[in-house]
Backbone as XML, in Angstrom:
<?xml version="1.0"?>
<chain id="A" units="angstrom">
  <residue number="1" name="MET">
    <atom name="N" x="53.617" y="57.904" z="134.361"/>
    <atom name="CA" x="52.193" y="57.831" z="134.176"/>
    <atom name="C" x="51.460" y="57.928" z="135.514"/>
  </residue>
  <residue number="2" name="LEU">
    <atom name="N" x="51.992" y="57.279" z="136.561"/>
    <atom name="CA" x="51.374" y="57.349" z="137.875"/>
    <atom name="C" x="51.341" y="58.789" z="138.390"/>
  </residue>
  <residue number="3" name="ALA">
    <atom name="N" x="52.414" y="59.509" z="138.205"/>
    <atom name="CA" x="52.474" y="60.904" z="138.662"/>
    <atom name="C" x="51.421" y="61.746" z="137.957"/>
  </residue>
  <residue number="4" name="ALA">
    <atom name="N" x="51.242" y="61.545" z="136.663"/>
    <atom name="CA" x="50.238" y="62.307" z="135.907"/>
    <atom name="C" x="48.833" y="61.984" z="136.392"/>
  </residue>
  <residue number="5" name="ARG">
    <atom name="N" x="48.571" y="60.714" z="136.671"/>
    <atom name="CA" x="47.254" y="60.329" z="137.202"/>
    <atom name="C" x="47.011" y="60.981" z="138.560"/>
  </residue>
  <residue number="6" name="PHE">
    <atom name="N" x="48.027" y="60.938" z="139.409"/>
    <atom name="CA" x="47.897" y="61.543" z="140.736"/>
    <atom name="C" x="47.628" y="63.046" z="140.620"/>
  </residue>
  <residue number="7" name="GLU">
    <atom name="N" x="48.312" y="63.710" z="139.718"/>
    <atom name="CA" x="48.095" y="65.146" z="139.535"/>
    <atom name="C" x="46.642" y="65.430" z="139.160"/>
  </residue>
  <residue number="8" name="ARG">
    <atom name="N" x="46.089" y="64.640" z="138.247"/>
    <atom name="CA" x="44.684" y="64.827" z="137.854"/>
    <atom name="C" x="43.751" y="64.569" z="139.030"/>
  </residue>
  <residue number="9" name="LEU">
    <atom name="N" x="44.037" y="63.541" z="139.812"/>
    <atom name="CA" x="43.186" y="63.219" z="140.962"/>
    <atom name="C" x="43.208" y="64.335" z="142.003"/>
  </residue>
  <residue number="10" name="LEU">
    <atom name="N" x="44.384" y="64.903" z="142.230"/>
    <atom name="CA" x="44.516" y="65.939" z="143.252"/>
    <atom name="C" x="43.762" y="67.219" z="142.903"/>
  </residue>
  <residue number="11" name="GLU">
    <atom name="N" x="43.389" y="67.386" z="141.655"/>
    <atom name="CA" x="42.604" y="68.548" z="141.242"/>
    <atom name="C" x="41.134" y="68.409" z="141.623"/>
  </residue>
  <residue number="12" name="ARG">
    <atom name="N" x="40.706" y="67.215" z="141.959"/>
    <atom name="CA" x="39.294" y="66.960" z="142.267"/>
    <atom name="C" x="38.963" y="67.378" z="143.702"/>
  </residue>
  <residue number="13" name="ASP">
    <atom name="N" x="37.722" y="67.804" z="143.892"/>
    <atom name="CA" x="37.254" y="68.185" z="145.229"/>
    <atom name="C" x="36.946" y="66.981" z="146.106"/>
  </residue>
  <residue number="14" name="ASP">
    <atom name="N" x="36.739" y="65.822" z="145.494"/>
    <atom name="CA" x="36.354" y="64.631" z="146.255"/>
    <atom name="C" x="37.531" y="63.706" z="146.555"/>
  </residue>
  <residue number="15" name="VAL">
    <atom name="N" x="38.741" y="64.183" z="146.333"/>
    <atom name="CA" x="39.957" y="63.417" z="146.623"/>
    <atom name="C" x="40.797" y="64.185" z="147.633"/>
  </residue>
  <residue number="16" name="VAL">
    <atom name="N" x="41.253" y="63.469" z="148.650"/>
    <atom name="CA" x="42.113" y="64.072" z="149.678"/>
    <atom name="C" x="43.351" y="63.194" z="149.820"/>
  </residue>
  <residue number="17" name="VAL">
    <atom name="N" x="44.508" y="63.816" z="149.832"/>
    <atom name="CA" x="45.753" y="63.100" z="150.103"/>
    <atom name="C" x="46.431" y="63.787" z="151.273"/>
  </residue>
  <residue number="18" name="LEU">
    <atom name="N" x="46.707" y="63.019" z="152.302"/>
    <atom name="CA" x="47.422" y="63.509" z="153.480"/>
    <atom name="C" x="48.852" y="63.001" z="153.412"/>
  </residue>
  <residue number="19" name="LEU">
    <atom name="N" x="49.804" y="63.884" z="153.663"/>
    <atom name="CA" x="51.217" y="63.501" z="153.622"/>
    <atom name="C" x="51.820" y="63.507" z="155.013"/>
  </residue>
  <residue number="20" name="ALA">
    <atom name="N" x="52.670" y="62.538" z="155.262"/>
    <atom name="CA" x="53.493" y="62.527" z="156.473"/>
    <atom name="C" x="54.909" y="62.865" z="156.033"/>
  </residue>
  <residue number="21" name="ARG">
    <atom name="N" x="55.511" y="63.816" z="156.727"/>
    <atom name="CA" x="56.862" y="64.253" z="156.371"/>
    <atom name="C" x="57.748" y="64.199" z="157.601"/>
  </residue>
  <residue number="22" name="GLU">
    <atom name="N" x="59.009" y="63.908" z="157.341"/>
    <atom name="CA" x="60.013" y="63.899" z="158.404"/>
    <atom name="C" x="61.309" y="64.426" z="157.804"/>
  </residue>
  <residue number="23" name="GLY">
    <atom name="N" x="61.852" y="65.459" z="158.408"/>
    <atom name="CA" x="63.105" y="66.022" z="157.905"/>
    <atom name="C" x="63.008" y="66.500" z="156.467"/>
  </residue>
  <residue number="24" name="GLY">
    <atom name="N" x="61.861" y="67.041" z="156.083"/>
    <atom name="CA" x="61.673" y="67.527" z="154.723"/>
    <atom name="C" x="61.445" y="66.447" z="153.690"/>
  </residue>
  <residue number="25" name="GLU">
    <atom name="N" x="61.259" y="65.222" z="154.141"/>
    <atom name="CA" x="61.098" y="64.095" z="153.229"/>
    <atom name="C" x="59.724" y="63.452" z="153.442"/>
  </residue>
  <residue number="26" name="ASP">
    <atom name="N" x="59.028" y="63.128" z="152.348"/>
    <atom name="CA" x="57.749" y="62.425" z="152.452"/>
    <atom name="C" x="58.007" y="60.986" z="152.893"/>
  </residue>
  <residue number="27" name="ILE">
    <atom name="N" x="57.296" y="60.561" z="153.946"/>
    <atom name="CA" x="57.517" y="59.211" z="154.461"/>
    <atom name="C" x="56.256" y="58.356" z="154.429"/>
  </residue>
  <residue number="28" name="GLY">
    <atom name="N" x="55.126" y="58.967" z="154.110"/>
    <atom name="CA" x="53.890" y="58.207" z="154.038"/>
    <atom name="C" x="52.761" y="59.075" z="153.526"/>
  </residue>
  <residue number="29" name="PHE">
    <atom name="N" x="51.671" y="58.412" z="153.137"/>
    <atom name="CA" x="50.505" y="59.159" z="152.697"/>
    <atom name="C" x="49.233" y="58.352" z="152.907"/>
  </residue>
  <residue number="30" name="ALA">
    <atom name="N" x="48.132" y="59.069" z="153.008"/>
    <atom name="CA" x="46.797" y="58.483" z="153.012"/>
    <atom name="C" x="46.054" y="59.103" z="151.843"/>
  </residue>
  <residue number="31" name="TYR">
    <atom name="N" x="45.466" y="58.271" z="151.005"/>
    <atom name="CA" x="44.718" y="58.708" z="149.832"/>
    <atom name="C" x="43.261" y="58.319" z="150.057"/>
  </residue>
  <residue number="32" name="LEU">
    <atom name="N" x="42.381" y="59.328" z="150.079"/>
    <atom name="CA" x="40.967" y="59.108" z="150.383"/>
    <atom name="C" x="40.070" y="59.706" z="149.309"/>
  </residue>
  <residue number="33" name="THR">
    <atom name="N" x="38.918" y="59.078" z="149.109"/>
    <atom name="CA" x="37.897" y="59.651" z="148.244"/>
    <atom name="C" x="36.632" y="59.850" z="149.067"/>
  </residue>
  <residue number="34" name="TYR">
    <atom name="N" x="35.934" y="60.921" z="148.756"/>
    <atom name="CA" x="34.665" y="61.259" z="149.393"/>
    <atom name="C" x="33.582" y="61.174" z="148.321"/>
  </residue>
  <residue number="35" name="ARG">
    <atom name="N" x="32.499" y="60.501" z="148.629"/>
    <atom name="CA" x="31.422" y="60.432" z="147.632"/>
    <atom name="C" x="30.061" y="60.486" z="148.321"/>
  </residue>
  <residue number="36" name="PRO">
    <atom name="N" x="29.070" y="60.983" z="147.593"/>
    <atom name="CA" x="27.729" y="61.035" z="148.182"/>
    <atom name="C" x="27.168" y="59.629" z="148.341"/>
  </residue>
  <residue number="37" name="THR">
    <atom name="N" x="26.262" y="59.494" z="149.283"/>
    <atom name="CA" x="25.600" y="58.209" z="149.510"/>
    <atom name="C" x="24.142" y="58.466" z="149.869"/>
  </residue>
  <residue number="38" name="PRO">
    <atom name="N" x="23.246" y="57.608" z="149.444"/>
    <atom name="CA" x="21.841" y="57.785" z="149.814"/>
    <atom name="C" x="21.551" y="57.375" z="151.263"/>
  </residue>
  <residue number="39" name="TYR">
    <atom name="N" x="22.552" y="56.820" z="151.960"/>
    <atom name="CA" x="22.336" y="56.302" z="153.311"/>
    <atom name="C" x="22.558" y="57.327" z="154.408"/>
  </residue>
  <residue number="40" name="GLY">
    <atom name="N" x="22.909" y="58.549" z="154.031"/>
    <atom name="CA" x="23.106" y="59.599" z="155.023"/>
    <atom name="C" x="23.289" y="60.930" z="154.338"/>
  </residue>
  <residue number="41" name="ASP">
    <atom name="N" x="23.256" y="61.987" z="155.126"/>
    <atom name="CA" x="23.388" y="63.331" z="154.569"/>
    <atom name="C" x="24.835" y="63.689" z="154.232"/>
  </residue>
  <residue number="42" name="GLY">
    <atom name="N" x="25.779" y="63.088" z="154.911"/>
    <atom name="CA" x="27.189" y="63.373" z="154.650"/>
    <atom name="C" x="27.774" y="62.376" z="153.678"/>
  </residue>
  <residue number="43" name="PRO">
    <atom name="N" x="29.031" y="62.564" z="153.326"/>
    <atom name="CA" x="29.671" y="61.669" z="152.363"/>
    <atom name="C" x="30.080" y="60.331" z="152.974"/>
  </residue>
  <residue number="44" name="LEU">
    <atom name="N" x="30.315" y="59.382" z="152.107"/>
    <atom name="CA" x="30.955" y="58.129" z="152.474"/>
    <atom name="C" x="32.419" y="58.300" z="152.085"/>
  </residue>
  <residue number="45" name="VAL">
    <atom name="N" x="33.324" y="57.967" z="152.982"/>
    <atom name="CA" x="34.752" y="58.139" z="152.738"/>
    <atom name="C" x="35.375" y="56.764" z="152.526"/>
  </residue>
  <residue number="46" name="GLN">
    <atom name="N" x="36.172" y="56.658" z="151.485"/>
    <atom name="CA" x="36.894" y="55.428" z="151.204"/>
    <atom name="C" x="38.385" y="55.693" z="151.378"/>
  </residue>
  <residue number="47" name="LEU">
    <atom name="N" x="39.026" y="54.956" z="152.286"/>
    <atom name="CA" x="40.483" y="55.028" z="152.404"/>
    <atom name="C" x="41.035" y="54.128" z="151.311"/>
  </residue>
  <residue number="48" name="GLU">
    <atom name="N" x="41.491" y="54.750" z="150.241"/>
    <atom name="CA" x="41.958" y="54.002" z="149.077"/>
    <atom name="C" x="43.347" y="53.409" z="149.303"/>
  </residue>
  <residue number="49" name="GLU">
    <atom name="N" x="44.168" y="54.161" z="150.005"/>
    <atom name="CA" x="45.549" y="53.710" z="150.227"/>
    <atom name="C" x="46.107" y="54.383" z="151.469"/>
  </residue>
  <residue number="50" name="LEU">
    <atom name="N" x="46.772" y="53.611" z="152.295"/>
    <atom name="CA" x="47.539" y="54.129" z="153.421"/>
    <atom name="C" x="48.924" y="53.507" z="153.286"/>
  </residue>
  <residue number="51" name="TYR">
    <atom name="N" x="49.921" y="54.352" z="153.053"/>
    <atom name="CA" x="51.264" y="53.843" z="152.800"/>
    <atom name="C" x="52.266" y="54.556" z="153.694"/>
  </residue>
  <residue number="52" name="VAL">
    <atom name="N" x="53.136" y="53.762" z="154.297"/>
    <atom name="CA" x="54.262" y="54.280" z="155.075"/>
    <atom name="C" x="55.493" y="53.512" z="154.613"/>
  </residue>
  <residue number="53" name="ARG">
    <atom name="N" x="56.592" y="54.225" z="154.443"/>
    <atom name="CA" x="57.830" y="53.549" z="154.035"/>
    <atom name="C" x="58.091" y="52.369" z="154.971"/>
  </residue>
  <residue number="54" name="PRO">
    <atom name="N" x="58.428" y="51.226" z="154.400"/>
    <atom name="CA" x="58.594" y="50.014" z="155.210"/>
    <atom name="C" x="59.524" y="50.176" z="156.413"/>
  </residue>
  <residue number="55" name="ALA">
    <atom name="N" x="60.617" y="50.879" z="156.264"/>
    <atom name="CA" x="61.571" y="51.028" z="157.373"/>
    <atom name="C" x="60.994" y="51.857" z="158.523"/>
  </residue>
  <residue number="56" name="LEU">
    <atom name="N" x="59.903" y="52.589" z="158.263"/>
    <atom name="CA" x="59.323" y="53.464" z="159.289"/>
    <atom name="C" x="57.995" y="52.943" z="159.824"/>
  </residue>
  <residue number="57" name="ARG">
    <atom name="N" x="57.626" y="51.748" z="159.434"/>
    <atom name="CA" x="56.371" y="51.189" z="159.929"/>
    <atom name="C" x="56.516" y="50.820" z="161.398"/>
  </residue>
  <residue number="58" name="ASP">
    <atom name="N" x="55.409" y="50.779" z="162.104"/>
    <atom name="CA" x="55.363" y="50.491" z="163.547"/>
    <atom name="C" x="55.971" y="51.613" z="164.376"/>
  </residue>
  <residue number="59" name="GLU">
    <atom name="N" x="56.032" y="52.821" z="163.813"/>
    <atom name="CA" x="56.542" y="53.976" z="164.562"/>
    <atom name="C" x="55.479" y="55.057" z="164.739"/>
  </residue>
  <residue number="60" name="GLY">
    <atom name="N" x="54.208" y="54.737" z="164.399"/>
    <atom name="CA" x="53.120" y="55.678" z="164.611"/>
    <atom name="C" x="52.768" y="56.563" z="163.436"/>
  </residue>
  <residue number="61" name="VAL">
    <atom name="N" x="53.484" y="56.429" z="162.330"/>
    <atom name="CA" x="53.204" y="57.271" z="161.164"/>
    <atom name="C" x="51.833" y="56.938" z="160.585"/>
  </residue>
  <residue number="62" name="GLY">
    <atom name="N" x="51.564" y="55.658" z="160.383"/>
    <atom name="CA" x="50.262" y="55.242" z="159.853"/>
    <atom name="C" x="49.127" y="55.625" z="160.790"/>
  </residue>
  <residue number="63" name="ALA">
    <atom name="N" x="49.366" y="55.483" z="162.075"/>
    <atom name="CA" x="48.344" y="55.857" z="163.061"/>
    <atom name="C" x="48.061" y="57.355" z="162.998"/>
  </residue>
  <residue number="64" name="ALA">
    <atom name="N" x="49.094" y="58.160" z="162.828"/>
    <atom name="CA" x="48.892" y="59.606" z="162.729"/>
    <atom name="C" x="48.100" y="59.958" z="161.470"/>
  </residue>
  <residue number="65" name="LEU">
    <atom name="N" x="48.431" y="59.325" z="160.361"/>
    <atom name="CA" x="47.700" y="59.572" z="159.123"/>
    <atom name="C" x="46.241" y="59.138" z="159.240"/>
  </residue>
  <residue number="66" name="LEU">
    <atom name="N" x="46.011" y="57.953" z="159.799"/>
    <atom name="CA" x="44.644" y="57.460" z="159.949"/>
    <atom name="C" x="43.857" y="58.337" z="160.917"/>
  </residue>
  <residue number="67" name="GLY">
    <atom name="N" x="44.486" y="58.741" z="162.006"/>
    <atom name="CA" x="43.810" y="59.627" z="162.952"/>
    <atom name="C" x="43.380" y="60.928" z="162.305"/>
  </residue>
  <residue number="68" name="ARG">
    <atom name="N" x="44.263" y="61.519" z="161.522"/>
    <atom name="CA" x="43.922" y="62.764" z="160.820"/>
    <atom name="C" x="42.812" y="62.527" z="159.803"/>
  </residue>
  <residue number="69" name="ALA">
    <atom name="N" x="42.882" y="61.406" z="159.083"/>
    <atom name="CA" x="41.852" y="61.079" z="158.101"/>
    <atom name="C" x="40.489" y="60.944" z="158.776"/>
  </residue>
  <residue number="70" name="LEU">
    <atom name="N" x="40.453" y="60.302" z="159.926"/>
    <atom name="CA" x="39.188" y="60.141" z="160.647"/>
    <atom name="C" x="38.685" y="61.483" z="161.180"/>
  </residue>
  <residue number="71" name="ASP">
    <atom name="N" x="39.579" y="62.304" z="161.714"/>
    <atom name="CA" x="39.182" y="63.639" z="162.171"/>
    <atom name="C" x="38.576" y="64.446" z="161.029"/>
  </residue>
  <residue number="72" name="ASP">
    <atom name="N" x="39.208" y="64.403" z="159.861"/>
    <atom name="CA" x="38.708" y="65.134" z="158.698"/>
    <atom name="C" x="37.354" y="64.591" z="158.250"/>
  </residue>
  <residue number="73" name="ALA">
    <atom name="N" x="37.186" y="63.272" z="158.295"/>
    <atom name="CA" x="35.914" y="62.666" z="157.896"/>
    <atom name="C" x="34.793" y="63.100" z="158.835"/>
  </residue>
  <residue number="74" name="VAL">
    <atom name="N" x="35.072" y="63.114" z="160.124"/>
    <atom name="CA" x="34.071" y="63.575" z="161.101"/>
    <atom name="C" x="33.727" y="65.035" z="160.848"/>
  </residue>
  <residue number="75" name="ALA">
    <atom name="N" x="34.747" y="65.862" z="160.620"/>
    <atom name="CA" x="34.522" y="67.290" z="160.366"/>
    <atom name="C" x="33.693" y="67.508" z="159.104"/>
  </residue>
  <residue number="76" name="ALA">
    <atom name="N" x="33.808" y="66.611" z="158.122"/>
    <atom name="CA" x="33.048" y="66.719" z="156.882"/>
    <atom name="C" x="31.640" y="66.142" z="157.013"/>
  </residue>
  <residue number="77" name="GLY">
    <atom name="N" x="31.321" y="65.589" z="158.193"/>
    <atom name="CA" x="30.001" y="65.003" z="158.399"/>
    <atom name="C" x="29.825" y="63.650" z="157.744"/>
  </residue>
  <residue number="78" name="ALA">
    <atom name="N" x="30.929" y="62.946" z="157.505"/>
    <atom name="CA" x="30.861" y="61.643" z="156.840"/>
    <atom name="C" x="30.028" y="60.663" z="157.650"/>
  </residue>
  <residue number="79" name="VAL">
    <atom name="N" x="29.342" y="59.783" z="156.950"/>
    <atom name="CA" x="28.524" y="58.774" z="157.608"/>
    <atom name="C" x="29.287" y="57.486" z="157.866"/>
  </residue>
  <residue number="80" name="GLU">
    <atom name="N" x="30.394" y="57.293" z="157.133"/>
    <atom name="CA" x="31.122" y="56.031" z="157.238"/>
    <atom name="C" x="32.477" y="56.182" z="156.568"/>
  </residue>
  <residue number="81" name="VAL">
    <atom name="N" x="33.446" y="55.400" z="157.040"/>
    <atom name="CA" x="34.747" y="55.283" z="156.382"/>
    <atom name="C" x="34.933" y="53.804" z="156.056"/>
  </residue>
  <residue number="82" name="ASP">
    <atom name="N" x="35.188" y="53.527" z="154.788"/>
    <atom name="CA" x="35.389" y="52.153" z="154.324"/>
    <atom name="C" x="36.846" y="51.939" z="153.945"/>
  </residue>
  <residue number="83" name="ILE">
    <atom name="N" x="37.329" y="50.715" z="154.199"/>
    <atom name="CA" x="38.695" y="50.338" z="153.854"/>
    <atom name="C" x="38.651" y="48.907" z="153.321"/>
  </residue>
  <residue number="84" name="ASN">
    <atom name="N" x="39.289" y="48.670" z="152.196"/>
    <atom name="CA" x="39.424" y="47.303" z="151.687"/>
    <atom name="C" x="40.774" y="46.756" z="152.138"/>
  </residue>
  <residue number="85" name="VAL">
    <atom name="N" x="40.758" y="45.555" z="152.709"/>
    <atom name="CA" x="41.978" y="44.918" z="153.201"/>
    <atom name="C" x="41.967" y="43.463" z="152.759"/>
  </residue>
  <residue number="86" name="ASP">
    <atom name="N" x="43.096" y="42.980" z="152.276"/>
    <atom name="CA" x="43.199" y="41.571" z="151.902"/>
    <atom name="C" x="43.037" y="40.700" z="153.141"/>
  </residue>
  <residue number="87" name="ALA">
    <atom name="N" x="42.258" y="39.628" z="153.012"/>
    <atom name="CA" x="41.977" y="38.747" z="154.141"/>
    <atom name="C" x="43.245" y="38.176" z="154.763"/>
  </residue>
  <residue number="88" name="VAL">
    <atom name="N" x="44.258" y="37.908" z="153.955"/>
    <atom name="CA" x="45.483" y="37.296" z="154.470"/>
    <atom name="C" x="46.391" y="38.299" z="155.178"/>
  </residue>
  <residue number="89" name="ASP">
    <atom name="N" x="46.106" y="39.579" z="155.041"/>
    <atom name="CA" x="46.944" y="40.623" z="155.647"/>
    <atom name="C" x="46.505" y="40.852" z="157.103"/>
  </residue>
  <residue number="90" name="ILE">
    <atom name="N" x="46.830" y="39.907" z="157.951"/>
    <atom name="CA" x="46.370" y="39.893" z="159.335"/>
    <atom name="C" x="46.851" y="41.118" z="160.122"/>
  </residue>
  <residue number="91" name="ASP">
    <atom name="N" x="48.110" y="41.508" z="159.951"/>
    <atom name="CA" x="48.630" y="42.658" z="160.699"/>
    <atom name="C" x="47.873" y="43.936" z="160.342"/>
  </residue>
  <residue number="92" name="THR">
    <atom name="N" x="47.589" y="44.127" z="159.067"/>
    <atom name="CA" x="46.845" y="45.310" z="158.644"/>
    <atom name="C" x="45.426" y="45.260" z="159.185"/>
  </residue>
  <residue number="93" name="ARG">
    <atom name="N" x="44.807" y="44.105" z="159.131"/>
    <atom name="CA" x="43.447" y="43.969" z="159.668"/>
    <atom name="C" x="43.433" y="44.292" z="161.160"/>
  </residue>
  <residue number="94" name="ARG">
    <atom name="N" x="44.415" y="43.826" z="161.907"/>
    <atom name="CA" x="44.495" y="44.127" z="163.348"/>
    <atom name="C" x="44.683" y="45.619" z="163.591"/>
  </residue>
  <residue number="95" name="PHE">
    <atom name="N" x="45.508" y="46.253" z="162.757"/>
    <atom name="CA" x="45.728" y="47.696" z="162.869"/>
    <atom name="C" x="44.399" y="48.441" z="162.762"/>
  </residue>
  <residue number="96" name="TYR">
    <atom name="N" x="43.630" y="48.137" z="161.732"/>
    <atom name="CA" x="42.356" y="48.834" z="161.551"/>
    <atom name="C" x="41.342" y="48.463" z="162.634"/>
  </residue>
  <residue number="97" name="GLU">
    <atom name="N" x="41.346" y="47.227" z="163.069"/>
    <atom name="CA" x="40.423" y="46.813" z="164.131"/>
    <atom name="C" x="40.715" y="47.554" z="165.433"/>
  </residue>
  <residue number="98" name="ARG">
    <atom name="N" x="41.995" y="47.847" z="165.709"/>
    <atom name="CA" x="42.325" y="48.640" z="166.902"/>
    <atom name="C" x="41.716" y="50.040" z="166.824"/>
  </residue>
  <residue number="99" name="TRP">
    <atom name="N" x="41.459" y="50.509" z="165.620"/>
    <atom name="CA" x="40.850" y="51.823" z="165.408"/>
    <atom name="C" x="39.330" y="51.747" z="165.357"/>
  </residue>
  <residue number="100" name="GLY">
    <atom name="N" x="38.759" y="50.572" z="165.596"/>
    <atom name="CA" x="37.309" y="50.436" z="165.634"/>
    <atom name="C" x="36.666" y="49.974" z="164.342"/>
  </residue>
  <residue number="101" name="PHE">
    <atom name="N" x="37.464" y="49.652" z="163.328"/>
    <atom name="CA" x="36.903" y="49.148" z="162.080"/>
    <atom name="C" x="36.571" y="47.671" z="162.246"/>
  </residue>
  <residue number="102" name="SER">
    <atom name="N" x="35.574" y="47.220" z="161.495"/>
    <atom name="CA" x="35.135" y="45.838" z="161.607"/>
    <atom name="C" x="34.735" y="45.314" z="160.233"/>
  </residue>
  <residue number="103" name="CYS">
    <atom name="N" x="34.902" y="44.026" z="160.031"/>
    <atom name="CA" x="34.422" y="43.389" z="158.806"/>
    <atom name="C" x="33.116" y="42.637" z="159.073"/>
  </residue>
  <residue number="104" name="VAL">
    <atom name="N" x="32.489" y="42.971" z="160.185"/>
    <atom name="CA" x="31.225" y="42.361" z="160.564"/>
    <atom name="C" x="30.149" y="43.448" z="160.563"/>
  </residue>
  <residue number="105" name="ASP">
    <atom name="N" x="29.045" y="43.179" z="159.881"/>
    <atom name="CA" x="27.931" y="44.118" z="159.832"/>
    <atom name="C" x="27.370" y="44.294" z="161.238"/>
  </residue>
  <residue number="106" name="PRO">
    <atom name="N" x="27.386" y="45.532" z="161.767"/>
    <atom name="CA" x="26.927" y="45.735" z="163.143"/>
    <atom name="C" x="25.442" y="45.433" z="163.338"/>
  </residue>
  <residue number="107" name="GLY">
    <atom name="N" x="24.657" y="45.523" z="162.274"/>
    <atom name="CA" x="23.225" y="45.270" z="162.401"/>
    <atom name="C" x="22.865" y="43.799" z="162.426"/>
  </residue>
  <residue number="108" name="THR">
    <atom name="N" x="23.679" y="42.977" z="161.748"/>
    <atom name="CA" x="23.336" y="41.564" z="161.622"/>
    <atom name="C" x="24.388" y="40.616" z="162.172"/>
  </residue>
  <residue number="109" name="GLY">
    <atom name="N" x="25.620" y="41.088" z="162.318"/>
    <atom name="CA" x="26.708" y="40.205" z="162.733"/>
    <atom name="C" x="27.285" y="39.403" z="161.581"/>
  </residue>
  <residue number="110" name="ASP">
    <atom name="N" x="26.808" y="39.654" z="160.365"/>
    <atom name="CA" x="27.281" y="38.928" z="159.190"/>
    <atom name="C" x="28.633" y="39.458" z="158.726"/>
  </residue>
  <residue number="111" name="LEU">
    <atom name="N" x="29.455" y="38.566" z="158.189"/>
    <atom name="CA" x="30.743" y="38.937" z="157.629"/>
    <atom name="C" x="30.502" y="39.757" z="156.362"/>
  </residue>
  <residue number="112" name="MET">
    <atom name="N" x="31.232" y="40.869" z="156.222"/>
    <atom name="CA" x="31.114" y="41.701" z="155.028"/>
    <atom name="C" x="32.277" y="41.385" z="154.086"/>
  </residue>
  <residue number="113" name="LEU">
    <atom name="N" x="31.983" y="41.349" z="152.813"/>
    <atom name="CA" x="32.985" y="41.044" z="151.793"/>
    <atom name="C" x="33.021" y="42.159" z="150.764"/>
  </residue>
  <residue number="114" name="CYS">
    <atom name="N" x="34.132" y="42.286" z="150.098"/>
    <atom name="CA" x="34.296" y="43.216" z="148.996"/>
    <atom name="C" x="34.486" y="42.382" z="147.731"/>
  </residue>
  <residue number="115" name="TYR">
    <atom name="N" x="33.650" y="42.582" z="146.745"/>
    <atom name="CA" x="33.786" y="41.870" z="145.480"/>
    <atom name="C" x="34.435" y="42.781" z="144.460"/>
  </residue>
  <residue number="116" name="VAL">
    <atom name="N" x="35.332" y="42.240" z="143.657"/>
    <atom name="CA" x="36.094" y="43.026" z="142.681"/>
    <atom name="C" x="35.998" y="42.340" z="141.328"/>
  </residue>
  <residue number="117" name="ARG">
    <atom name="N" x="35.864" y="43.149" z="140.297"/>
    <atom name="CA" x="35.910" y="42.649" z="138.932"/>
    <atom name="C" x="36.750" y="43.608" z="138.111"/>
  </residue>
  <residue number="118" name="GLU">
    <atom name="N" x="37.887" y="43.153" z="137.642"/>
    <atom name="CA" x="38.726" y="43.995" z="136.798"/>
    <atom name="C" x="38.093" y="44.150" z="135.434"/>
  </residue>
  <residue number="119" name="LEU">
    <atom name="N" x="38.243" y="45.345" z="134.869"/>
    <atom name="CA" x="37.663" y="45.612" z="133.544"/>
    <atom name="C" x="38.753" y="45.914" z="132.545"/>
  </residue>
</chain>
């Protein structure tokens, strides 16, 4: 079922999936969505998922995927890239913070939160 959903998503113009490969084998991916926003002329990009095989983490694969995702977002004229991260996932939060992401609103200094409601 997951494969079928992914196939449908990949047909959309507002979905981008970047693959990392090594030796002909997929070792990681970044799944992004692009959507219009009233806050700027370009799209808002959401990094929905960044995954690297556990045995290959801390070897630069995630950094390469994120770097490419950011380059593509800039090329598309995106106004912002958003990422949801669990508060307890300190290592992941540090990874994104090294790339310039913040959970603090730059205009006010207030902590930003993501609210979720399952349907």
